[in-house]
C-alpha positions as CSV (number, residue, x, y, z in Angstrom):
1,M,136.7,53.2,166.8
2,T,136.3,54.0,170.9
3,L,134.7,51.5,173.5
4,F,133.7,53.1,176.7
5,S,134.2,49.7,178.8
6,T,134.2,48.7,182.4
7,A,136.9,46.2,183.3
8,D,134.9,43.7,185.2
9,D,131.3,43.5,183.8
10,V,129.9,41.0,181.4
11,W,128.3,43.4,178.9
12,S,131.5,45.2,178.4
13,H,133.5,41.9,178.4
14,R,131.3,40.1,175.4
15,T,131.6,43.5,173.6
16,R,135.6,43.1,173.7
17,I,135.6,39.3,173.1
18,V,133.3,40.0,169.8
19,L,136.1,42.9,168.7
20,A,139.2,40.5,169.5
21,E,137.6,38.0,167.4
22,K,137.0,40.4,164.7
23,G,140.8,41.6,164.9
24,I,139.3,45.2,165.4
25,Q,141.8,47.8,166.2
26,F,139.7,50.0,169.0
27,D,140.6,52.1,171.5
28,T,139.3,51.6,175.2
29,I,138.0,54.0,178.0
30,E,138.0,52.7,181.0
31,V,134.9,53.7,182.8
32,G,135.1,53.4,187.0
33,K,132.3,55.1,189.4
34,D,133.0,58.6,188.2
35,L,131.3,58.3,184.7
36,P,133.5,60.5,181.8
37,E,131.7,63.6,180.6
38,D,132.5,62.4,177.5
39,L,130.0,59.3,177.7
40,M,127.3,61.3,179.2
41,D,127.0,63.5,176.1
42,L,127.3,60.9,174.1
43,N,124.9,58.1,175.6
44,P,121.6,59.7,177.2
45,Y,121.8,56.3,179.8
46,S,125.2,56.9,180.4
47,T,126.1,53.2,180.3
48,V,128.5,50.7,179.3
49,P,129.5,49.2,176.9
50,T,129.2,52.6,174.5
51,L,130.8,52.4,171.4
52,V,131.8,55.4,169.2
53,D,132.6,54.3,165.3
54,R,132.9,57.8,163.9
55,D,129.5,59.4,163.7
56,L,127.7,56.4,165.2
57,V,127.2,55.9,169.0
58,L,125.9,52.5,169.9
59,Y,125.0,51.8,173.6
60,D,123.5,48.3,174.1
61,S,125.9,45.4,174.0
62,R,123.7,43.1,172.0
63,V,123.2,46.2,169.3
64,I,127.0,46.8,169.4
65,I,127.8,43.2,168.8
66,E,125.2,42.5,166.0
67,Y,126.5,45.8,164.4
68,L,130.1,44.5,164.7
69,D,129.5,41.0,163.1
70,E,127.8,42.8,160.2
71,R,130.0,45.5,159.5
72,F,133.0,43.2,159.9
73,P,131.8,40.2,158.2
74,H,134.9,37.9,158.8
75,P,134.8,35.8,160.5
76,P,131.1,35.6,160.5
77,L,130.0,34.8,164.4
78,M,126.0,34.5,163.3
79,P,124.6,32.0,160.6
80,V,123.9,33.4,157.1
81,D,120.6,30.9,157.1
82,P,117.6,33.0,158.8
83,V,116.1,29.7,160.2
84,A,119.6,29.0,161.9
85,R,120.5,32.6,162.9
86,A,117.0,33.0,164.3
87,Q,117.8,29.9,166.5
88,F,120.8,31.8,167.4
89,R,119.0,35.0,168.4
90,L,116.8,32.8,170.6
91,A,119.7,31.4,172.3
92,L,121.0,35.0,173.1
93,V,117.7,35.7,174.6
94,R,117.7,32.8,177.1
95,I,121.2,33.4,178.3
96,E,120.5,36.8,178.8
97,R,116.8,36.1,180.3
98,D,118.5,32.8,182.5
99,W,122.2,33.8,183.1
100,Y,122.6,38.1,182.4
101,S,119.6,38.8,184.6
102,L,121.3,36.9,187.8
103,I,124.1,39.1,187.6
104,R,123.7,42.1,189.6
105,E,122.0,39.6,192.3
106,L,125.2,37.5,192.4
107,E,127.2,40.7,193.2
108,D,124.6,41.9,195.5
109,K,125.8,43.5,199.3
110,D,122.8,41.2,200.8
111,E,123.9,37.7,201.2
112,A,120.5,36.2,201.1
113,V,120.1,37.8,197.7
114,R,123.6,36.4,196.3
115,A,122.9,33.1,198.0
116,K,119.3,32.7,196.3
117,A,121.2,33.7,192.8
118,H,123.8,31.4,193.5
119,K,121.6,28.4,193.7
120,V,119.8,29.6,190.5
121,M,122.8,30.3,188.3
122,R,124.7,26.8,189.3
123,E,121.2,24.8,188.7
124,S,120.8,26.5,185.8
125,V,124.3,26.2,184.0
126,L,124.7,22.6,185.0
127,G,121.1,21.9,183.5
128,S,122.5,23.0,179.9
129,S,125.7,20.1,180.4
130,D,123.8,18.1,177.9
131,V,123.9,21.2,175.1
132,F,127.7,21.4,175.3
133,K,128.1,17.9,174.3
134,A,126.3,18.2,171.3
135,K,128.9,20.3,169.3
136,P,132.3,21.6,169.9
137,Y,131.1,25.3,170.5
138,F,127.5,26.2,171.7
139,L,125.1,24.7,169.1
140,S,127.8,25.4,166.3
141,D,131.0,23.6,165.0
142,D,132.1,27.3,164.8
143,F,132.7,30.0,167.4
144,S,129.5,32.3,167.4
145,M,128.3,35.4,169.1
146,V,126.3,33.1,171.6
147,D,129.9,31.5,172.6
148,A,131.0,35.2,173.2
149,T,127.7,35.9,175.5
150,I,128.4,32.6,177.6
151,A,131.9,32.8,178.2
152,P,132.1,36.2,180.2
153,V,129.6,34.5,182.3
154,L,131.6,30.9,182.9
155,W,134.5,32.8,183.6
156,R,133.1,34.1,186.6
157,L,131.9,31.2,188.1
158,T,134.7,31.2,190.5
159,K,134.6,34.7,191.3
160,W,130.8,34.0,192.2
161,G,131.7,30.6,194.3
162,I,130.0,28.7,192.0
163,D,131.5,25.2,191.6
164,L,131.4,22.5,188.8
165,P,130.9,18.8,189.9
166,A,132.3,16.0,187.9
167,Q,129.0,15.3,186.1
168,A,129.8,18.7,184.3
169,Q,132.7,17.5,182.4
170,P,131.0,18.9,178.9
171,I,131.0,22.5,180.3
172,V,134.6,22.1,181.8
173,R,136.0,21.0,178.7
174,Y,134.1,23.8,176.6
175,M,135.3,26.3,179.1
176,N,139.0,25.2,178.7
177,M,138.6,25.4,174.7
178,I,137.0,28.9,174.8
179,F,139.4,30.2,177.7
180,A,142.3,28.8,175.7
181,R,141.3,31.0,172.3
182,P,143.8,33.9,171.6
183,A,141.0,36.0,171.2
184,F,139.6,35.5,174.5
185,R,142.8,35.8,176.4
186,Q,143.1,39.3,174.7
187,S,139.6,40.3,175.3
188,L,140.5,39.8,179.3
189,S,141.0,43.2,181.7
190,H,143.4,43.3,184.0
191,A,140.5,43.0,186.6
192,E,139.2,39.8,184.4
193,R,142.8,38.0,184.8
194,D,142.8,38.5,188.4
195,M,139.2,36.5,188.5
196,R,140.8,33.3,187.8
197,P,145.0,33.5,188.1
198,G,147.0,31.3,186.1
199,R,144.4,30.9,183.1
200,T,145.6,33.3,180.6
201,G,149.2,32.7,180.3
């Protein structure tokens, strides 16, 4: 199994988290600005992450992580119950629409664009504080695919200059728990470790 991955983007990161949580052995090809020819041949969109598993090529991070959860069912990262599973999928959709959709703007060269995205992201994260109180993990007693999707965003808050005030204690508790997981630490690229020095020891 081979993963074409970028060292510092959330889509690649959440894929690496799922691979680490599952204990799956894989090779990584780190992709920079110059795309490898192999990737362009395999993926019509030349995007990362791209996963190659024998003759199968997958190139959307959500498709990849759902495939991994089904192909390697232990530990499960989605509920078995159809209703709970649907609720988790809705949570994934909301996180992708509300948070992931802001990431390119948070890293835009235009300061005004960054500032607007910064405000929206901060308010959105703080607005979810009560949800983090309800269960040890997001909507669950166990680590799930939703956590694997949230964690890369929360890890980058410092990089984006987003601070969390005292009332965000439930989110800080959640972050400390997630960031301490061995699989999370294993998932980090060197570039991601540099985003929060001292948090991956």
